[in-house]
N, CA, C and O of each residue as an XYZ file, in Angstrom:
232
protein
N      34.109     13.868    -27.468
C      35.623     13.092    -28.259
C      36.444     13.204    -26.722
O      36.568     14.399    -26.456
N      36.987     12.404    -25.733
C      37.903     13.371    -24.523
C      39.371     13.907    -25.220
O      39.648     13.686    -26.399
N      40.030     14.458    -24.524
C      41.063     15.718    -24.864
C      42.450     14.450    -25.792
O      43.118     14.513    -26.824
N      42.272     13.413    -24.629
C      43.515     13.203    -25.577
C      43.444     11.726    -26.263
O      44.315     10.863    -26.146
N      42.288     11.613    -26.969
C      41.631     11.036    -27.461
C      42.207     10.743    -28.915
O      42.714     11.803    -29.284
N      42.310     10.078    -29.598
C      42.680     10.268    -31.210
C      41.119      9.930    -31.804
O      40.308      9.660    -30.919
N      40.692      9.916    -32.970
C      39.500      9.578    -32.985
C      40.138      8.727    -34.659
O      40.967      9.057    -35.507
N      39.187      7.500    -34.473
C      39.898      6.606    -36.175
C      39.636      7.100    -37.164
O      38.582      7.621    -37.528
N      41.088      6.902    -37.944
C      41.052      7.636    -39.517
C      42.104      8.872    -39.559
O      42.533      9.353    -40.609
N      42.415      9.261    -38.402
C      43.169     10.667    -37.943
C      44.826      9.833    -37.330
O      45.020      9.193    -36.296
N      45.476     10.072    -38.092
C      46.739      9.949    -37.437
C      46.935     11.073    -35.639
O      46.709     12.246    -35.341
N      47.387     10.013    -34.992
C      48.297     10.550    -33.730
C      48.879     11.664    -33.826
O      49.972     11.986    -34.292
N      47.917     12.326    -33.264
C      49.193     14.316    -32.771
C      48.858     15.561    -32.047
O      47.731     16.048    -32.127
N      49.617     15.987    -31.482
C      49.672     16.499    -29.986
C      47.939     17.795    -30.895
O      47.019     18.264    -30.225
N      48.061     17.913    -31.939
C      46.718     18.856    -32.013
C      45.659     18.591    -31.127
O      45.309     17.504    -30.669
N      45.081     19.977    -30.896
C      43.805     20.291    -29.616
C      42.564     19.560    -30.361
O      42.382     19.319    -31.554
N      41.782     19.299    -29.217
C      40.699     18.177    -29.997
C      40.014     19.212    -30.789
O      39.389     18.689    -31.712
N      39.914     20.426    -30.758
C      39.268     21.530    -31.681
C      39.999     20.684    -33.225
O      39.434     19.961    -34.045
N      41.333     21.112    -33.159
C      42.092     20.844    -34.576
C      41.733     19.465    -35.165
O      41.574     19.406    -36.384
N      41.567     18.178    -34.306
C      41.526     16.970    -34.703
C      39.754     17.325    -35.165
O      39.615     16.571    -36.129
N      38.967     17.750    -35.054
C      37.471     17.832    -35.567
C      37.764     18.129    -36.309
O      37.904     17.347    -37.249
N      38.171     19.905    -36.479
C      38.569     20.353    -38.033
C      39.254     19.567    -38.625
O      39.447     20.196    -39.666
N      39.867     18.476    -38.757
C      40.620     17.827    -39.685
C      39.734     17.101    -40.358
O      39.520     17.144    -41.570
N      38.895     16.010    -39.051
C      38.271     15.069    -39.374
C      36.778     15.314    -40.489
O      36.049     14.653    -41.229
N      36.997     17.063    -39.875
C      35.240     17.340    -40.728
C      36.142     17.210    -42.055
O      35.930     16.163    -42.665
N      37.133     18.087    -42.640
C      37.257     18.004    -44.253
C      37.833     16.816    -44.372
O      37.809     16.648    -45.592
N      38.402     15.760    -43.842
C      38.943     14.498    -44.155
C      36.890     14.155    -45.183
O      36.510     14.143    -46.354
N      36.467     14.029    -44.312
C      34.853     13.786    -44.354
C      34.434     14.479    -46.212
O      34.150     14.212    -47.380
N      34.636     15.247    -45.448
C      34.060     16.486    -47.510
C      34.902     15.881    -48.024
O      34.451     15.554    -49.122
N      36.064     15.445    -47.890
C      36.631     15.050    -49.187
C      36.698     14.286    -50.055
O      36.982     14.255    -51.252
N      36.191     13.235    -48.770
C      35.856     11.650    -49.314
C      34.552     11.899    -50.069
O      34.221     11.152    -50.990
N      33.727     13.052    -49.651
C      32.241     13.259    -50.190
C      32.396     14.060    -51.680
O      31.537     13.974    -52.558
N      33.286     14.626    -51.771
C      33.649     15.344    -53.241
C      34.279     14.107    -54.437
O      33.862     13.799    -55.554
N      35.380     13.631    -53.672
C      35.409     12.534    -54.982
C      34.249     11.723    -54.967
O      33.707     11.831    -56.066
N      33.487     10.796    -54.062
C      33.000     10.148    -54.461
C      31.584     10.338    -55.487
O      30.978      9.667    -56.324
N      31.467     11.988    -54.708
C      30.882     12.668    -56.312
C      31.157     12.894    -57.325
O      30.177     13.229    -57.990
N      31.938     12.891    -57.779
C      32.702     13.009    -59.132
C      32.583     11.708    -59.538
O      31.522     11.401    -60.082
N      33.524     10.779    -59.382
C      32.967      9.243    -59.200
C      31.267      9.227    -59.724
O      31.026      8.922    -60.892
N      30.707      9.400    -59.250
C      29.458      8.947    -59.090
C      28.881     10.096    -60.072
O      27.699      9.816    -60.274
N      29.106     10.843    -60.510
C      28.802     11.847    -62.023
C      29.644     10.769    -63.005
O      29.125      9.796    -63.552
N      30.944     11.127    -63.097
C      31.534     10.187    -64.357
C      30.667      8.865    -65.071
O      30.388      8.674    -66.254
N      30.310      7.892    -63.625
C      29.262      6.720    -63.783
C      28.099      7.490    -64.949
O      27.738      7.052    -66.041
N      27.870      8.225    -64.550
C      26.459      8.637    -65.093
C      26.454      8.870    -66.067
O      25.460      8.525    -66.705
N      27.276      9.409    -66.594
C      27.852     10.124    -68.007
C      27.921      9.130    -68.335
O      26.850      8.861    -68.879
N      28.923      7.862    -68.374
C      29.243      6.634    -68.896
C      28.151      5.890    -68.949
O      28.517      4.895    -69.574
N      26.924      5.747    -68.650
C      25.616      5.458    -68.361
C      24.921      6.229    -69.579
O      24.936      5.723    -70.701
N      24.418      7.247    -69.380
C      24.070      8.083    -70.340
C      24.524      8.103    -71.669
O      23.768      8.514    -72.549
N      25.975      7.606    -72.006
C      26.645      7.771    -72.718
C      26.183      6.337    -73.717
O      25.804      6.323    -74.888
N      26.448      4.819    -72.444
C      25.805      3.907    -73.555
C      24.702      3.845    -74.004
O      24.379      3.326    -75.072
N      24.158      4.266    -73.383
C      22.688      3.691    -73.040
C      22.471      4.864    -74.511
O      21.847      4.278    -75.395
N      22.826      6.235    -74.886
C      22.439      6.998    -75.918
C      23.559      5.803    -77.712
O      23.319      5.819    -78.919
N      24.311      5.268    -77.152
C      24.731      4.527    -78.049
C      23.841      3.544    -78.849
O      23.736      3.225    -80.033
N      23.122      3.133    -77.434
C      22.664      1.594    -77.863
C      21.242      2.057    -78.227
O      20.548      1.230    -78.820
N      20.690      3.313    -77.945
C      19.365      4.115    -78.910
C      19.607      4.304    -80.448
O      18.920      3.907    -81.389
N      20.742      4.999    -80.443
C      20.869      5.828    -81.715
C      20.972      4.801    -82.758
O      20.475      5.037    -83.859
N      21.802      3.231    -82.438
C      22.300      2.901    -83.166
C      21.019      1.406    -84.165
O      20.935      0.717    -85.182
N      20.178      1.815    -82.582
C      19.037      1.024    -83.791
C      18.159      1.710    -84.498
O      17.375      1.084    -85.211
N      18.116      3.035    -84.449
C      17.426      3.334    -84.880
C      18.426      3.619    -86.991
O      17.762      4.047    -87.935
C-alpha cells in the first residue's frame, strides 16, 4: 500500500498507513465475529427444528 493510497472499504482520512492498516484489520475482525454469531444462530435454529421433527415422530 502506497502512503497516500486509501484501501477499499475505508473512508479517506489523514491517518498514517500504519493506522489505516490497523483499522482494516479491526474491521475484518468485526465482520468475522458477526458472521460467527450468525452461523451459531443458524446452527441452533437448525438443531431446534430437527429436534422438534424427530421428537414429534415418536
